[in-house]
FITIZA-569907 format. One record per residue (C-alpha): residue number from 1; residue in one letter; x, y, z. Coordinates in pm, 1 decimal, always signed. Last residue first. Example, Ala and Ser with C-alpha at 12.3 -4.5 7.8 and 13.67 -1.06 7.14 Angstrom:
BEGIN
<pt n="2" res="S" c1="+1367.0" c2="-106.0" c3="+714.0"/>
<pt n="1" res="A" c1="+1230.0" c2="-450.0" c3="+780.0"/>
***
This chain:
BEGIN
<pt n="93" res="Q" c1="-1349.2" c2="+1682.6" c3="+1006.2"/>
<pt n="92" res="G" c1="-1625.4" c2="+1487.6" c3="+1048.7"/>
<pt n="91" res="G" c1="-1426.3" c2="+1314.5" c3="+1420.5"/>
<pt n="90" res="G" c1="-1327.1" c2="+1018.2" c3="+1293.6"/>
<pt n="89" res="V" c1="-1150.3" c2="+1109.2" c3="+850.9"/>
<pt n="88" res="G" c1="-1358.8" c2="+1064.3" c3="+513.2"/>
<pt n="87" res="A" c1="-1670.5" c2="+1146.5" c3="+633.4"/>
<pt n="86" res="A" c1="-2004.5" c2="+1111.0" c3="+584.4"/>
<pt n="85" res="L" c1="-2053.4" c2="+1220.0" c3="+946.4"/>
<pt n="84" res="E" c1="-2324.9" c2="+881.8" c3="+902.4"/>
<pt n="83" res="D" c1="-2041.2" c2="+650.0" c3="+943.2"/>
<pt n="82" res="H" c1="-1820.2" c2="+719.6" c3="+1211.7"/>
<pt n="81" res="P" c1="-1905.1" c2="+474.3" c3="+1500.2"/>
<pt n="80" res="F" c1="-1811.5" c2="+202.6" c3="+1203.5"/>
<pt n="79" res="T" c1="-2091.9" c2="-102.0" c3="+1207.3"/>
<pt n="78" res="H" c1="-1934.3" c2="-442.4" c3="+1006.6"/>
<pt n="77" res="P" c1="-2090.8" c2="-708.1" c3="+924.2"/>
<pt n="76" res="I" c1="-1841.6" c2="-953.3" c3="+794.7"/>
<pt n="75" res="E" c1="-1945.3" c2="-1033.9" c3="+370.9"/>
<pt n="74" res="H" c1="-1715.5" c2="-786.0" c3="+220.3"/>
<pt n="73" res="C" c1="-1401.8" c2="-816.4" c3="+428.8"/>
<pt n="72" res="V" c1="-1342.5" c2="-1164.4" c3="+322.7"/>
<pt n="71" res="N" c1="-1416.2" c2="-982.8" c3="-31.4"/>
<pt n="70" res="K" c1="-1188.9" c2="-755.6" c3="+39.0"/>
<pt n="69" res="S" c1="-905.6" c2="-1041.5" c3="+182.8"/>
<pt n="68" res="E" c1="-981.6" c2="-1145.6" c3="-155.6"/>
<pt n="67" res="E" c1="-906.0" c2="-897.8" c3="-380.8"/>
<pt n="66" res="I" c1="-614.0" c2="-852.9" c3="-120.9"/>
<pt n="65" res="A" c1="-529.0" c2="-1249.4" c3="-260.7"/>
<pt n="64" res="S" c1="-576.1" c2="-1145.2" c3="-670.0"/>
<pt n="63" res="I" c1="-374.3" c2="-881.0" c3="-634.3"/>
<pt n="62" res="L" c1="-45.4" c2="-1086.2" c3="-481.5"/>
<pt n="61" res="E" c1="-91.0" c2="-1322.6" c3="-734.7"/>
<pt n="60" res="K" c1="-77.7" c2="-1049.9" c3="-991.1"/>
<pt n="59" res="L" c1="+201.9" c2="-925.9" c3="-903.2"/>
<pt n="58" res="N" c1="+459.4" c2="-1225.2" c3="-786.9"/>
<pt n="57" res="A" c1="+618.9" c2="-1230.2" c3="-1152.5"/>
<pt n="56" res="Y" c1="+613.0" c2="-846.2" c3="-1084.5"/>
<pt n="55" res="P" c1="+907.0" c2="-959.4" c3="-793.4"/>
<pt n="54" res="L" c1="+851.0" c2="-815.1" c3="-461.8"/>
<pt n="53" res="E" c1="+929.0" c2="-572.3" c3="-195.9"/>
<pt n="52" res="I" c1="+782.6" c2="-536.9" c3="+72.4"/>
<pt n="51" res="A" c1="+757.7" c2="-205.2" c3="+326.8"/>
<pt n="50" res="S" c1="+730.0" c2="+12.9" c3="+691.9"/>
<pt n="49" res="K" c1="+767.3" c2="+273.8" c3="+785.5"/>
<pt n="48" res="E" c1="+670.0" c2="+449.7" c3="+1176.4"/>
<pt n="47" res="A" c1="+552.6" c2="+855.3" c3="+1055.7"/>
<pt n="46" res="L" c1="+308.2" c2="+823.7" c3="+1374.1"/>
<pt n="45" res="E" c1="-9.1" c2="+911.2" c3="+1123.1"/>
<pt n="44" res="N" c1="+171.9" c2="+611.9" c3="+924.7"/>
<pt n="43" res="T" c1="+415.4" c2="+536.6" c3="+640.8"/>
<pt n="42" res="V" c1="+320.6" c2="+296.7" c3="+354.0"/>
<pt n="41" res="E" c1="+620.1" c2="+140.4" c3="+162.7"/>
<pt n="40" res="V" c1="+587.3" c2="-104.1" c3="-122.7"/>
<pt n="39" res="R" c1="+843.7" c2="-207.9" c3="-379.1"/>
<pt n="38" res="F" c1="+790.8" c2="-328.7" c3="-680.4"/>
<pt n="37" res="V" c1="+1086.2" c2="-537.5" c3="-855.6"/>
<pt n="36" res="P" c1="+1351.6" c2="-557.2" c3="-1084.6"/>
<pt n="35" res="Y" c1="+1574.7" c2="-833.4" c3="-1199.5"/>
<pt n="34" res="S" c1="+1858.2" c2="-912.1" c3="-1014.5"/>
<pt n="33" res="S" c1="+2261.2" c2="-1011.7" c3="-1216.6"/>
<pt n="32" res="D" c1="+2364.7" c2="-615.7" c3="-1138.9"/>
<pt n="31" res="G" c1="+2335.1" c2="-568.5" c3="-726.5"/>
<pt n="30" res="Y" c1="+2005.2" c2="-688.7" c3="-521.2"/>
<pt n="29" res="P" c1="+1756.0" c2="-448.4" c3="-563.0"/>
<pt n="28" res="K" c1="+1887.4" c2="-380.0" c3="-976.9"/>
<pt n="27" res="E" c1="+1594.0" c2="-152.1" c3="-1144.2"/>
<pt n="26" res="V" c1="+1296.1" c2="-77.8" c3="-820.1"/>
<pt n="25" res="H" c1="+963.3" c2="-0.2" c3="-952.0"/>
<pt n="24" res="F" c1="+786.9" c2="+242.9" c3="-615.2"/>
<pt n="23" res="V" c1="+470.9" c2="+294.3" c3="-527.7"/>
<pt n="22" res="E" c1="+422.7" c2="+505.2" c3="-199.7"/>
<pt n="21" res="I" c1="+111.6" c2="+497.9" c3="+47.8"/>
<pt n="20" res="L" c1="+78.9" c2="+701.4" c3="+246.6"/>
<pt n="19" res="G" c1="-123.1" c2="+878.9" c3="+612.4"/>
<pt n="18" res="T" c1="-147.2" c2="+1186.2" c3="+751.7"/>
<pt n="17" res="K" c1="-520.6" c2="+1304.5" c3="+782.4"/>
<pt n="16" res="T" c1="-643.8" c2="+894.5" c3="+802.0"/>
<pt n="15" res="Q" c1="-957.2" c2="+743.9" c3="+688.0"/>
<pt n="14" res="S" c1="-865.4" c2="+631.8" c3="+326.7"/>
<pt n="13" res="I" c1="-424.9" c2="+624.2" c3="+292.4"/>
<pt n="12" res="K" c1="-300.2" c2="+944.4" c3="+83.1"/>
<pt n="11" res="F" c1="-122.2" c2="+836.8" c3="-246.4"/>
<pt n="10" res="E" c1="+172.3" c2="+857.9" c3="-375.3"/>
<pt n="9" res="K" c1="+285.6" c2="+623.7" c3="-740.3"/>
<pt n="8" res="V" c1="+534.7" c2="+599.5" c3="-973.1"/>
<pt n="7" res="K" c1="+880.2" c2="+644.2" c3="-718.0"/>
<pt n="6" res="I" c1="+1211.4" c2="+495.7" c3="-938.1"/>
<pt n="5" res="A" c1="+1337.0" c2="+317.2" c3="-687.8"/>
<pt n="4" res="E" c1="+1711.0" c2="+234.6" c3="-860.4"/>
<pt n="3" res="R" c1="+2021.7" c2="-16.5" c3="-678.7"/>
<pt n="2" res="S" c1="+2330.8" c2="+43.5" c3="-872.2"/>
<pt n="1" res="M" c1="+2463.6" c2="+76.1" c3="-1208.9"/>
***
């Protein structure tokens, strides 16, 4: 069996019109003897793709790091120019 990517979920990137995040389970990513990994692909509004593949053994640590990053974000005061519009996309759309 060769590399097989199975899409698990896709969702829109908040505050964008066309940004997309896709999550995949990947079997045999580096050949028949390799362990499965997960893949996260991000497509920005310019249709440029970036991706990361990591072993499931790193998943908890990755989620923890993302939560820590979110906590850091909440500690820094932010002013967002379109908050008063209560819209998911700038410009009141």
